[in-house]
C-alpha positions as CSV (number, residue, x, y, z in Angstrom):
1,M,24.0,-53.0,12.5
2,K,20.6,-52.5,14.0
3,L,18.6,-49.7,12.3
4,V,15.3,-50.3,14.1
5,E,14.9,-51.5,17.7
6,L,11.6,-51.8,19.5
7,H,11.3,-52.8,23.2
8,D,7.9,-53.5,24.8
9,I,5.9,-51.2,22.6
10,Q,2.2,-50.8,23.6
11,K,-0.4,-48.7,22.0
12,V,-3.8,-48.0,23.5
13,Y,-6.6,-46.0,21.8
14,H,-9.2,-44.3,24.0
15,L,-12.6,-44.2,22.4
16,G,-14.7,-42.3,24.8
17,E,-14.8,-44.4,28.0
18,T,-13.6,-47.5,26.1
19,S,-9.9,-48.3,25.8
20,V,-8.7,-50.5,23.0
21,Q,-5.2,-52.0,23.2
22,V,-3.9,-52.4,19.7
23,L,-0.2,-53.4,20.4
24,R,0.9,-55.5,23.3
25,N,4.6,-55.5,24.3
26,V,6.0,-55.6,20.8
27,S,9.8,-56.1,20.6
28,L,11.7,-56.6,17.4
29,S,14.7,-55.2,15.5
30,I,15.5,-54.6,11.8
31,S,19.1,-54.5,10.5
32,R,20.3,-52.0,8.0
33,G,19.9,-53.3,4.4
34,E,17.1,-55.8,5.2
35,L,13.9,-56.4,3.2
36,V,11.4,-57.3,5.9
37,A,7.7,-58.2,5.5
38,L,5.3,-57.4,8.3
39,M,2.3,-59.8,7.9
40,G,-1.0,-59.9,9.6
41,A,-4.7,-59.9,9.0
42,S,-6.8,-56.8,8.9
43,G,-7.1,-55.4,12.5
44,S,-4.0,-57.2,13.7
45,G,-2.2,-53.9,14.4
46,K,0.3,-54.1,11.6
47,T,-0.7,-50.6,10.2
48,T,-0.5,-49.1,13.7
49,L,3.0,-50.6,14.1
50,M,4.1,-49.2,10.8
51,N,2.8,-45.8,11.8
52,I,4.9,-46.0,15.0
53,L,7.9,-47.2,13.1
54,G,7.4,-44.4,10.5
55,C,7.2,-41.7,13.3
56,L,3.6,-40.9,12.3
57,D,2.3,-42.1,15.7
58,R,3.6,-42.4,19.2
59,P,3.4,-45.5,21.4
60,T,1.6,-45.4,24.7
61,S,4.6,-47.0,26.3
62,G,7.9,-48.7,25.5
63,Q,11.0,-47.6,23.6
64,Y,11.7,-47.1,19.9
65,R,15.2,-46.4,18.7
66,L,15.9,-45.5,15.1
67,D,19.6,-45.7,14.1
68,G,20.5,-45.3,17.7
69,R,18.2,-42.3,18.5
70,D,15.3,-42.5,20.9
71,V,12.3,-41.6,18.9
72,T,9.7,-41.8,21.7
73,S,11.0,-38.7,23.4
74,M,11.1,-36.5,20.3
75,S,8.7,-33.6,19.6
76,P,6.4,-33.6,16.6
77,D,8.7,-31.3,14.7
78,E,11.7,-33.5,15.4
79,R,9.8,-36.5,14.2
80,A,8.9,-34.6,11.1
81,V,12.6,-33.9,10.4
82,L,13.3,-37.6,10.9
83,R,10.5,-38.6,8.5
84,N,11.9,-36.2,5.8
85,Q,15.5,-37.2,6.1
86,E,15.5,-40.9,7.1
87,L,12.1,-42.4,6.1
88,G,10.1,-42.9,2.9
89,F,6.5,-43.9,2.5
90,V,4.7,-45.8,-0.2
91,F,1.0,-45.7,0.7
92,Q,-1.6,-48.2,-0.4
93,S,-3.8,-45.5,-1.9
94,F,-0.8,-43.7,-3.5
95,N,-1.8,-40.3,-2.0
96,L,-0.7,-38.3,-4.9
97,L,-1.7,-34.6,-5.2
98,P,-4.5,-34.2,-7.7
99,R,-4.1,-31.8,-10.7
100,T,-0.3,-32.0,-10.2
101,S,2.2,-33.5,-12.6
102,A,4.1,-36.6,-11.7
103,L,7.3,-34.6,-11.6
104,D,5.9,-32.1,-9.1
105,N,4.5,-34.9,-7.0
106,V,8.0,-36.4,-6.7
107,L,9.4,-33.0,-5.8
108,M,6.9,-32.4,-3.0
109,P,9.1,-33.5,-0.1
110,L,12.1,-31.4,-1.1
111,P,10.9,-27.9,0.2
112,Y,10.7,-29.4,3.7
113,S,14.2,-30.9,3.7
114,G,16.0,-27.7,4.6
115,R,18.9,-28.7,2.3
116,R,20.3,-26.2,-0.1
117,S,19.9,-27.3,-3.7
118,S,19.0,-25.4,-6.8
119,Q,15.7,-25.9,-8.5
120,G,17.5,-27.4,-11.5
121,E,19.3,-30.0,-9.3
122,A,16.1,-31.0,-7.6
123,R,14.3,-31.4,-10.9
124,E,17.2,-33.4,-12.3
125,R,17.1,-35.8,-9.4
126,A,13.3,-36.2,-9.6
127,M,13.4,-36.9,-13.3
128,G,16.2,-39.5,-12.8
129,L,14.0,-41.3,-10.3
130,L,11.0,-41.2,-12.6
131,Q,13.1,-42.7,-15.4
132,R,14.4,-45.3,-12.9
133,V,10.8,-46.5,-12.2
134,G,10.0,-46.4,-15.9
135,L,8.0,-43.1,-16.1
136,G,10.5,-41.0,-18.1
137,D,7.9,-40.3,-20.7
138,H,5.2,-39.3,-18.2
139,L,6.8,-36.4,-16.3
140,D,4.0,-33.9,-17.0
141,H,1.1,-36.3,-16.6
142,E,-1.3,-35.8,-13.7
143,P,-2.5,-38.7,-11.6
144,S,-5.8,-38.9,-13.4
145,Q,-3.8,-39.6,-16.6
146,L,-1.8,-42.4,-15.1
147,S,-2.8,-46.1,-14.4
148,G,-2.7,-47.5,-10.9
149,G,0.7,-49.1,-11.4
150,Q,2.1,-45.9,-12.8
151,Q,0.7,-43.9,-9.8
152,Q,2.4,-46.4,-7.5
153,R,5.7,-45.9,-9.3
154,V,5.3,-42.1,-8.8
155,A,4.8,-42.7,-5.1
156,I,7.9,-44.9,-5.0
157,A,10.0,-42.2,-6.7
158,R,8.6,-39.6,-4.2
159,A,9.6,-41.8,-1.3
160,L,13.2,-42.1,-2.6
161,V,13.7,-38.4,-3.6
162,N,15.3,-37.6,-0.2
163,C,17.5,-40.8,-0.1
164,P,15.7,-42.5,2.9
165,S,17.5,-45.1,5.1
166,L,14.2,-46.9,5.7
167,L,11.4,-47.3,3.2
168,F,7.8,-48.3,4.2
169,A,5.4,-49.8,1.8
170,D,1.9,-50.3,3.0
171,E,0.1,-53.0,0.9
172,P,2.0,-51.8,-2.1
173,T,0.2,-54.2,-4.5
174,G,-3.3,-54.0,-2.9
175,N,-4.7,-51.8,-5.7
176,L,-2.7,-53.3,-8.6
177,D,-3.2,-56.2,-10.9
178,S,-0.9,-59.2,-10.5
179,K,1.5,-58.3,-13.3
180,T,1.9,-54.7,-12.2
181,G,2.2,-55.9,-8.6
182,E,5.1,-58.2,-9.6
183,E,6.9,-55.4,-11.4
184,V,6.6,-53.1,-8.3
185,L,7.9,-55.9,-6.0
186,E,10.8,-56.5,-8.3
187,L,11.6,-52.8,-8.1
188,F,11.6,-53.1,-4.3
189,R,14.0,-56.0,-4.5
190,E,16.3,-54.0,-6.8
191,L,16.3,-51.1,-4.3
192,N,17.0,-53.4,-1.5
193,K,20.0,-54.8,-3.3
194,E,21.3,-51.2,-3.6
195,G,21.2,-50.9,0.2
196,V,17.7,-49.5,1.0
197,T,16.1,-51.0,4.0
198,I,12.5,-51.9,3.2
199,L,9.6,-52.8,5.3
200,L,6.6,-54.3,3.4
201,V,3.3,-54.3,5.3
202,T,1.0,-56.9,3.8
203,H,-1.4,-59.7,4.4
204,D,-0.5,-61.4,1.1
205,E,1.9,-64.4,1.4
206,A,2.9,-63.9,-2.3
207,V,4.2,-60.5,-1.4
208,A,5.9,-61.7,1.8
209,R,7.9,-64.2,-0.3
210,Y,9.9,-61.4,-1.8
211,A,11.2,-60.4,1.7
212,G,14.3,-61.9,3.3
213,R,12.5,-62.0,6.7
214,V,8.8,-62.1,7.6
215,I,7.4,-60.8,10.9
216,H,3.9,-62.2,11.8
217,I,1.6,-60.1,14.0
218,R,-1.7,-61.2,15.4
219,D,-4.0,-59.3,17.8
220,G,-1.3,-56.8,18.6
221,L,1.4,-59.4,19.4
222,V,4.4,-60.5,17.4
223,E,3.6,-64.1,16.9
224,S,6.6,-65.4,15.0
225,V,9.7,-64.1,13.2
226,A,10.9,-66.1,10.3
227,P,14.7,-66.6,10.0
228,G,16.7,-63.8,8.6
229,R,19.5,-63.7,6.2
230,S,22.6,-65.9,6.3
231,G,25.9,-64.8,7.7
232,A,27.2,-64.0,4.2
233,D,24.2,-61.7,3.7
234,A,24.9,-60.0,7.0
235,A,28.5,-59.5,6.0
236,R,27.4,-57.9,2.7
237,E,25.1,-55.7,4.7
238,E,28.0,-54.1,6.6
239,E,29.8,-53.5,3.2
240,T,26.7,-52.0,1.6
241,A,26.9,-48.2,1.1
242,D,24.3,-46.2,2.9
243,P,21.9,-44.9,0.2
244,A,21.1,-41.8,2.2
245,A,24.7,-40.8,2.4
246,P,24.7,-38.6,-0.7
247,C,21.8,-36.6,0.6
248,R,23.2,-36.3,4.1
249,A,26.6,-35.2,2.6
250,I,25.2,-31.8,1.7
251,P,26.1,-29.6,4.8
252,D,24.6,-26.3,3.6
253,R,21.2,-25.3,5.0
254,L,18.7,-23.0,3.5
255,S,18.8,-19.3,4.4
256,V,15.6,-17.6,5.6
257,F,15.2,-16.0,2.1
258,E,15.7,-19.3,0.3
259,S,13.3,-21.0,2.6
260,G,10.7,-18.3,2.1
261,L,11.2,-18.5,-1.7
262,R,10.5,-22.2,-1.6
263,M,7.4,-21.6,0.5
264,V,6.1,-19.1,-2.1
265,R,6.7,-21.6,-4.9
266,T,4.9,-24.3,-3.0
267,A,2.0,-21.9,-2.3
268,L,1.8,-20.8,-5.9
269,S,1.8,-24.5,-7.0
270,A,-1.0,-25.2,-4.6
271,L,-3.1,-22.3,-5.8
272,R,-2.5,-23.2,-9.5
273,R,-4.3,-26.5,-8.9
274,N,-7.6,-24.6,-8.5
275,V,-7.3,-21.3,-10.4
276,M,-11.1,-20.5,-10.5
277,R,-11.5,-20.9,-6.7
278,A,-8.4,-18.7,-6.1
279,A,-9.8,-16.0,-8.5
280,L,-13.2,-16.0,-6.7
281,T,-11.5,-15.9,-3.3
282,T,-9.6,-12.7,-4.3
283,L,-12.8,-11.1,-5.6
284,G,-13.6,-9.4,-2.2
285,I,-10.0,-8.0,-1.9
286,V,-10.2,-6.8,-5.6
287,I,-13.4,-4.9,-4.9
288,G,-12.1,-3.6,-1.6
289,V,-8.8,-2.3,-2.9
290,A,-10.4,-0.9,-6.0
291,A,-12.8,1.0,-3.8
292,V,-10.0,2.3,-1.6
293,I,-8.0,3.5,-4.6
294,A,-11.0,5.0,-6.4
295,M,-12.4,6.7,-3.3
296,M,-9.0,8.1,-2.3
297,E,-8.3,9.5,-5.7
298,I,-11.7,11.0,-6.0
299,G,-11.5,12.4,-2.5
300,R,-8.0,13.8,-3.1
301,G,-9.1,15.3,-6.4
302,S,-12.1,16.9,-4.7
303,A,-9.9,18.2,-1.9
304,S,-7.4,19.7,-4.4
305,S,-10.3,21.2,-6.4
306,I,-11.6,22.8,-3.2
307,Q,-8.2,24.1,-2.3
308,Q,-7.8,25.5,-5.8
309,T,-11.2,27.2,-5.5
310,I,-10.2,28.6,-2.1
311,A,-6.8,29.7,-3.6
312,S,-8.6,31.4,-6.5
313,M,-10.6,33.4,-4.0
314,G,-7.4,34.3,-2.1
315,A,-6.9,31.5,0.5
316,N,-3.3,32.5,0.9
317,N,-3.9,36.2,0.2
318,L,-3.3,38.9,2.7
319,L,-5.1,42.3,2.6
320,I,-3.2,45.1,4.3
321,T,-5.3,48.2,5.0
322,P,-4.6,51.5,6.7
323,G,-5.4,52.0,10.4
324,T,-8.3,53.8,12.0
325,A,-8.4,57.4,13.1
326,S,-10.4,58.6,16.1
327,S,-11.2,61.9,17.8
328,G,-13.0,62.6,20.9
329,G,-14.0,59.0,21.4
330,V,-15.3,58.8,17.8
331,T,-13.8,56.2,15.6
332,F,-13.8,57.0,11.8
333,G,-13.4,53.4,10.6
334,A,-10.7,51.5,8.7
335,G,-8.7,53.5,6.2
336,S,-9.5,56.8,7.8
337,V,-5.8,57.6,8.2
338,M,-3.2,57.5,5.4
339,T,-0.5,55.2,6.6
340,L,0.4,52.9,3.6
341,T,2.7,53.9,0.8
342,P,3.9,52.2,-2.4
343,E,7.3,52.0,-0.7
344,D,5.8,49.8,2.0
345,A,4.7,47.3,-0.8
346,E,8.2,47.4,-2.3
347,A,9.7,46.7,1.1
348,I,7.4,43.8,1.8
349,A,8.2,42.2,-1.6
350,R,11.9,42.7,-1.0
351,E,12.3,41.8,2.7
352,V,9.6,39.3,3.6
353,P,10.6,35.8,2.5
354,A,7.2,34.2,3.3
355,V,5.5,36.4,0.6
356,R,5.7,35.4,-3.1
357,A,4.0,38.5,-4.6
358,V,2.9,42.0,-3.6
359,A,0.8,44.5,-5.3
360,P,-0.2,48.0,-4.1
361,A,-3.8,49.1,-4.8
362,V,-5.8,52.3,-5.1
363,R,-9.6,51.7,-5.2
364,V,-12.3,54.0,-6.6
365,R,-15.8,53.5,-7.7
366,M,-16.8,55.5,-10.8
367,Q,-18.7,55.2,-14.0
368,A,-17.1,53.7,-17.0
369,I,-18.3,54.9,-20.5
370,H,-17.8,53.5,-24.0
371,G,-19.7,55.2,-26.8
372,N,-23.4,55.4,-25.8
373,R,-23.1,52.7,-23.1
374,N,-22.0,53.1,-19.5
375,W,-21.5,50.9,-16.5
376,V,-20.5,51.4,-12.9
377,P,-18.1,48.5,-12.0
378,N,-17.9,47.2,-8.4
379,E,-14.5,48.7,-8.3
380,I,-11.9,50.4,-10.4
381,L,-8.6,49.2,-9.0
382,G,-5.3,50.8,-9.6
383,T,-2.5,48.3,-9.1
384,T,0.5,46.7,-10.8
385,S,1.0,43.6,-13.0
386,A,1.9,41.7,-9.8
387,Y,-1.8,41.8,-8.9
388,L,-2.6,38.9,-11.3
389,T,0.1,36.8,-9.6
390,V,-1.3,37.6,-6.2
391,R,-4.8,36.6,-7.2
392,E,-3.7,33.8,-9.6
393,W,-5.7,35.4,-12.3
394,A,-5.1,34.8,-16.0
395,L,-6.0,36.9,-19.1
396,S,-8.5,35.6,-21.6
397,E,-7.1,37.9,-24.3
398,G,-4.7,40.7,-24.7
399,E,-2.0,41.5,-22.2
400,M,-1.5,43.1,-18.8
401,F,-0.1,46.6,-18.6
402,S,3.6,46.7,-17.7
403,D,5.5,48.1,-14.8
404,Q,6.9,50.8,-17.1
405,E,3.4,51.9,-17.9
406,V,2.8,52.1,-14.1
407,R,5.8,54.4,-13.7
408,S,4.8,56.5,-16.7
409,V,1.2,57.0,-15.5
410,A,0.0,55.5,-18.8
411,K,-3.7,55.7,-19.6
412,V,-4.3,51.9,-20.1
413,C,-6.5,49.4,-18.4
414,V,-7.7,45.7,-18.3
415,L,-11.3,44.8,-18.1
416,G,-13.1,42.1,-16.2
417,Q,-15.5,39.8,-18.1
418,T,-18.6,41.6,-16.8
419,V,-17.4,45.1,-17.6
420,A,-16.3,43.9,-21.1
421,R,-19.7,42.3,-21.7
422,E,-21.7,45.3,-20.5
423,L,-19.7,48.0,-22.4
424,F,-18.8,46.1,-25.6
425,Q,-21.7,43.7,-26.0
426,G,-19.7,40.7,-27.0
427,E,-17.2,42.6,-29.2
428,S,-13.5,42.4,-28.4
429,P,-12.5,45.5,-26.3
430,V,-8.7,45.1,-26.8
431,G,-7.3,48.2,-28.5
432,R,-10.4,50.3,-27.8
433,E,-11.0,53.0,-25.2
434,I,-13.2,53.6,-22.3
435,R,-13.6,56.8,-20.3
436,V,-13.5,57.0,-16.5
437,N,-14.0,60.5,-15.0
438,N,-13.4,61.9,-18.5
439,V,-10.0,60.2,-18.6
440,P,-9.6,58.0,-21.7
441,L,-8.1,54.5,-20.9
442,K,-7.0,52.2,-23.7
443,V,-8.0,48.5,-23.1
444,T,-4.9,46.2,-23.4
445,G,-6.5,43.0,-22.2
446,V,-9.5,41.1,-20.7
447,L,-9.3,39.1,-17.5
448,G,-10.4,35.5,-17.4
449,A,-13.7,34.6,-15.7
450,K,-13.4,34.4,-12.0
451,G,-17.0,34.2,-10.8
452,A,-18.5,35.2,-7.5
453,N,-16.5,35.2,-4.2
454,M,-17.6,33.7,-0.9
455,M,-19.6,36.8,-0.2
456,G,-21.5,36.7,-3.5
457,W,-19.6,39.6,-5.0
458,D,-19.0,39.4,-8.8
459,Q,-15.2,39.3,-9.1
460,D,-15.4,39.9,-12.9
461,D,-17.1,43.3,-12.4
462,V,-13.7,45.1,-12.2
463,V,-11.4,47.5,-14.1
464,L,-7.7,47.2,-13.5
465,A,-5.4,50.2,-14.3
466,P,-1.9,51.4,-13.2
467,W,-2.2,52.6,-9.7
468,T,-0.4,55.8,-10.6
469,T,-3.1,56.5,-13.3
470,V,-6.0,55.9,-10.9
471,K,-4.2,57.9,-8.2
472,Y,-3.1,61.0,-10.2
473,R,-5.4,61.1,-13.3
474,V,-8.7,59.4,-12.4
475,S,-9.2,60.4,-8.7
476,S,-6.5,63.0,-7.9
477,T,-7.7,63.1,-4.3
478,A,-4.4,63.4,-2.6
479,V,-3.2,66.2,-4.9
480,A,-6.4,68.1,-4.6
481,S,-6.5,67.8,-0.9
482,A,-2.9,69.1,-0.7
483,N,-3.5,72.0,-3.0
484,Q,-6.7,73.0,-1.2
485,S,-4.8,72.8,2.0
486,S,-2.1,75.1,0.7
487,S,-4.6,77.5,-0.9
488,S,-6.6,77.7,2.3
489,S,-3.5,78.6,4.1
490,S,-2.8,81.3,1.7
491,S,-6.2,82.8,1.8
492,T,-6.6,82.8,5.5
493,G,-3.1,84.0,6.2
494,Q,-2.6,81.1,8.6
495,T,0.5,78.9,8.4
496,T,0.3,75.2,8.0
497,S,3.0,72.6,8.5
498,T,3.4,69.6,6.3
499,S,1.9,66.4,7.5
500,R,4.1,63.8,8.9
501,L,4.8,60.9,6.6
502,Y,3.8,58.3,9.2
503,P,1.9,58.9,12.5
504,G,4.3,58.9,15.4
505,A,7.2,60.0,13.3
506,R,9.5,62.3,15.3
507,D,10.7,64.5,12.4
508,N,8.9,66.3,9.6
509,L,9.5,64.9,6.1
510,Y,10.2,68.4,4.8
511,P,11.9,71.4,6.5
512,E,9.4,73.7,8.1
513,Q,8.6,76.9,6.2
514,S,8.1,80.3,7.6
515,A,4.6,81.8,7.6
516,A,5.7,84.2,4.8
517,Q,7.1,81.5,2.7
518,A,4.1,79.4,3.0
519,A,1.8,82.3,2.2
520,N,3.9,83.5,-0.8
521,T,4.9,80.2,-2.4
522,P,2.1,77.6,-2.1
523,V,3.6,74.2,-3.0
524,P,1.3,71.1,-3.6
525,I,2.4,68.4,-1.3
526,R,2.1,65.0,-2.8
527,F,1.8,62.4,0.0
528,T,1.6,59.3,-2.0
529,N,-0.6,57.0,0.0
530,I,-2.4,53.9,-1.3
531,S,-5.7,52.4,-0.3
532,R,-4.4,48.9,0.5
533,I,-1.7,46.3,-0.3
534,H,-2.5,42.9,-1.6
535,A,0.1,40.1,-0.8
536,A,0.2,36.4,-1.4
537,A,2.0,34.0,0.9
538,V,4.2,31.3,-0.6
539,S,1.7,28.7,0.6
540,S,-1.4,28.5,2.8
541,E,0.7,27.0,5.5
542,A,3.0,30.0,5.5
543,T,0.2,32.6,5.9
544,R,0.7,32.9,9.6
545,E,4.5,33.4,9.2
546,A,3.9,36.0,6.5
547,I,1.6,38.0,8.7
548,E,4.2,38.0,11.5
549,Q,7.0,39.1,9.2
550,I,4.9,41.9,7.5
551,T,3.7,43.2,10.9
552,A,7.3,43.4,12.2
553,L,8.5,45.2,9.0
554,L,5.7,47.8,8.9
555,R,6.0,48.6,12.6
556,E,9.7,49.2,12.0
557,R,9.1,51.3,8.9
558,H,6.3,53.3,10.5
559,R,8.4,53.9,13.7
560,I,5.7,52.5,16.0
561,R,6.8,52.2,19.6
562,P,6.3,48.8,21.3
563,D,3.5,50.1,23.5
564,E,1.6,51.7,20.6
565,P,-1.0,49.9,18.5
566,D,-0.5,49.1,14.8
567,D,-1.5,51.8,12.3
568,F,-2.5,49.1,9.8
569,A,-4.6,45.9,9.7
570,I,-3.9,42.6,8.1
571,R,-6.7,40.3,7.1
572,D,-6.5,36.7,5.8
573,M,-8.9,33.9,5.0
574,A,-7.4,31.3,7.4
575,E,-10.7,30.5,9.1
576,M,-12.5,29.8,5.9
577,T,-9.6,27.8,4.5
578,E,-9.4,25.7,7.6
579,A,-13.1,25.1,7.6
580,M,-13.2,24.0,3.9
581,S,-10.0,21.9,4.3
582,S,-11.5,20.2,7.3
583,T,-14.7,19.5,5.3
584,A,-12.6,18.0,2.4
585,S,-10.5,15.9,4.9
586,M,-13.7,14.6,6.6
587,M,-15.2,13.7,3.2
588,T,-12.0,11.8,2.2
589,R,-11.9,9.9,5.6
590,L,-15.6,9.0,5.2
591,L,-15.0,7.6,1.7
592,L,-11.9,5.7,3.0
593,A,-13.9,4.2,5.9
594,V,-16.6,3.0,3.5
595,A,-13.9,1.4,1.2
596,L,-12.2,-0.2,4.2
597,I,-15.5,-1.9,5.1
598,S,-15.4,-3.7,1.8
599,L,-11.8,-4.7,2.5
600,V,-12.9,-6.3,5.8
601,V,-15.7,-8.1,4.0
602,G,-13.1,-9.3,1.5
603,G,-10.9,-10.5,4.4
604,V,-13.8,-12.5,5.9
605,G,-14.2,-14.1,2.5
606,I,-10.5,-15.0,2.4
607,M,-10.8,-16.6,5.9
608,N,-14.0,-18.5,4.8
609,I,-12.5,-19.9,1.7
610,M,-9.2,-20.8,3.4
611,L,-11.1,-22.7,6.1
612,V,-12.9,-24.6,3.3
613,S,-9.6,-25.2,1.6
614,V,-8.1,-26.6,4.8
615,T,-11.0,-29.0,5.2
616,E,-10.9,-30.0,1.6
617,R,-7.1,-30.5,1.6
618,T,-7.0,-32.5,4.9
619,R,-5.4,-35.5,3.2
620,E,-2.9,-33.3,1.4
621,I,-2.0,-31.8,4.7
622,G,-1.5,-35.2,6.2
623,L,0.6,-36.3,3.2
624,R,2.8,-33.2,3.5
625,M,3.3,-33.9,7.2
626,A,4.1,-37.5,6.5
627,V,6.9,-36.6,4.1
628,G,8.4,-34.2,6.6
629,A,6.6,-30.9,6.7
630,R,6.9,-29.5,10.2
631,R,4.1,-27.5,11.9
632,H,5.6,-24.1,11.1
633,F,6.0,-25.1,7.5
634,M,2.3,-25.8,7.2
635,L,1.5,-22.6,9.0
636,Q,3.8,-20.7,6.6
637,Q,2.5,-22.4,3.5
638,F,-1.2,-21.7,4.1
639,L,-0.4,-18.2,5.4
640,T,1.7,-17.6,2.3
641,E,-1.2,-18.8,0.1
642,S,-3.5,-16.3,1.9
643,V,-1.0,-13.4,1.5
644,V,-0.4,-14.3,-2.2
645,L,-4.1,-14.3,-2.8
646,C,-4.4,-10.9,-1.2
647,F,-1.4,-9.5,-3.0
648,C,-2.8,-10.6,-6.3
649,G,-6.2,-9.3,-5.4
650,G,-4.5,-6.0,-4.3
651,A,-2.7,-5.7,-7.6
652,V,-5.8,-6.3,-9.7
653,G,-7.7,-3.9,-7.4
654,I,-5.2,-1.2,-7.9
655,L,-5.5,-1.4,-11.6
656,L,-9.3,-1.5,-11.4
657,G,-9.3,1.4,-9.0
658,R,-7.1,3.5,-11.2
659,G,-9.3,2.6,-14.2
660,A,-12.5,3.6,-12.3
661,S,-10.9,6.9,-11.2
662,Y,-10.0,7.6,-14.9
663,L,-13.5,6.8,-16.1
664,V,-15.0,9.0,-13.4
665,R,-12.8,11.9,-14.5
666,L,-13.5,11.2,-18.2
667,F,-17.3,10.7,-18.2
668,L,-18.5,12.4,-15.0
669,R,-16.0,15.3,-15.1
670,W,-15.2,14.9,-11.4
671,P,-11.7,15.9,-10.4
672,T,-9.4,13.0,-9.4
673,E,-5.8,12.9,-8.5
674,L,-3.2,10.0,-8.3
675,S,-2.6,8.9,-4.8
676,L,0.7,7.0,-4.5
677,D,0.3,6.7,-0.7
678,A,-3.1,5.1,-1.3
679,V,-1.5,2.6,-3.7
680,F,1.1,1.7,-1.1
681,A,-1.5,1.6,1.7
682,A,-3.6,-0.8,-0.5
683,F,-0.6,-3.2,-0.7
684,V,0.0,-3.0,3.0
685,V,-3.6,-3.4,3.9
686,S,-4.1,-6.3,1.5
687,A,-1.0,-8.1,3.0
688,T,-2.3,-7.4,6.5
689,V,-5.7,-8.7,5.6
690,G,-4.1,-11.9,4.3
691,I,-2.1,-12.3,7.5
692,V,-4.9,-11.5,9.9
693,F,-7.7,-13.4,8.2
694,G,-5.4,-16.2,6.9
695,Y,-3.7,-17.0,10.2
696,Y,-6.4,-19.0,11.9
697,P,-6.9,-21.4,8.9
698,A,-3.1,-21.8,8.6
699,W,-2.9,-22.4,12.4
700,K,-5.6,-25.0,12.1
701,A,-3.8,-26.8,9.3
702,S,-0.5,-26.8,11.2
703,R,-2.2,-28.5,14.3
704,M,-3.6,-31.5,12.4
705,D,-2.4,-34.9,13.3
706,P,-0.9,-36.6,10.2
707,I,-2.5,-40.0,10.9
708,Q,-6.0,-38.5,11.3
709,A,-5.5,-36.3,8.3
710,L,-4.4,-39.2,6.1
711,R,-7.5,-41.2,7.2
712,Y,-9.9,-38.2,6.5
713,E,-12.5,-38.9,3.8
């Protein structure tokens, strides 16, 4: 049965304008199970012929059939599959991977076979072959720890690991001493007896004597073919079992996941051979990712700090004030009409879902006295305990007055830091009294420091008290005005009607009195208006929605017709919030851009080192292609190495970035905040950098010619 058939094979090399014909109309055949020697002097063309037979090179013309298949018409990947599954190579220079154990050298062809086998099964087969060639005790030895004969035995075991039908041995004893050479040749003879077809390429007649048939080649021509085996040998050949049958009997092919896993293992094995270079290669990615993480966390922390500062000044706060009165074309300014009531505040808290807290407020400015010290705060604000929630204000000591104290018009108050300092000179004011407009107020607590607002006003220069106390005990403006109105009516004899509760209301709040009733029984009318209403939206994003809902509610409560203007005004800090948020976002983007530049620099470093690696490992690439690695396998392997480097660099960079962020917060007291999206982005970017900057070196490796790569020095 013919395993190899050559018909009129020619090979011409073109060196510039010169053409050199190496093989001239070579025709020969090799039967399955033969041990053939191909003899010739250096330059005779025997190595070129072996390369064509081994599917490493293509003839210029002629036909080559291997086991009945036409090889000359196959693509490079198809020939690679054939080399992996049908052929084995024992090179003169051994071509073992440096810094790699003997076992891993033998296992090298298996990832490219595409056959499904566990890692344990593959290692067991490789160890069995090493024991077969007498290296059972040298499994973990690297090539530098082995003698020349031992290295050749490792190369033989590697050639047999995929159960080849045809084994090529190029000058197998050329680098060995005579004794070791004889041992290797005896090993070839034993393999041939087991059914392996072997072609020995040599110029040594002593080596050729081990063959059953010798083919002489000279100046590219087959000069003579020595007689082959006897008829009995040919009969035994037909009965010999195919040594590749056990390997080809495995029908299962690798899944995409399993193939990818093998590529990752192969890439990691290649990277482990030069750990220091791999570590230095990832340095740029480590610095870039660490910079991205640190900058993003510092930027996010700064943005959060700015937002908290804005919130402390009332970023999501709404200020609802009464409308403006006018007469004869003269406008009296905001708050010149009394249109807001405590009931409005309660309705907003109850019916507006976009608001989280509401507090009514009555504002006056009067002198506060304690003992022989006095101070005029920026404002004395009558409100409720909800005011602290609206303003996100905490107490430094004591407690806030309760809602019950608001209803009972209790004479209590809470002082800001500035007022407490000016009136009590560093002593605790809690439990002591101050007098405002001759009204004694017991201090129940002191507010925490707030600082100045955006306008430069001291927010700590304030006194908080129940709004009922400020309204009815401290100022008494509404009651006094009502009494004076009634008294004036009595003294002048003129009748007055009660004011409407809201402008535009159709009916009076109280039944109209007659002139006599009004004159004889003056009744103080308490129209309970407030200066303003403080409200806090559930979030800064919900501020606009809260304004719309409050506007609709108050227009309904105040019975304002659709064509009439509002009798109130709502102010927010949206413009300032947007401006400062935009500044924080711009700062974060700027920091990110600076960090991404370092990532790009790291990517260029990856490409540079990978190109150097491809050049340095040219012989390795040729060897892997010789044992069956297809082009896309080489592309995947080097691309996987690049991505693995970037992933490892990204992981280390994330740890360093988090550590740098922590140190900045610990020592510099800068605000930082964990950014999970930055961590995820760092992994994605590092992988992208590995793919983008590693693709060209990987593509370059996949396009190498195996013959040229094996000859590279």
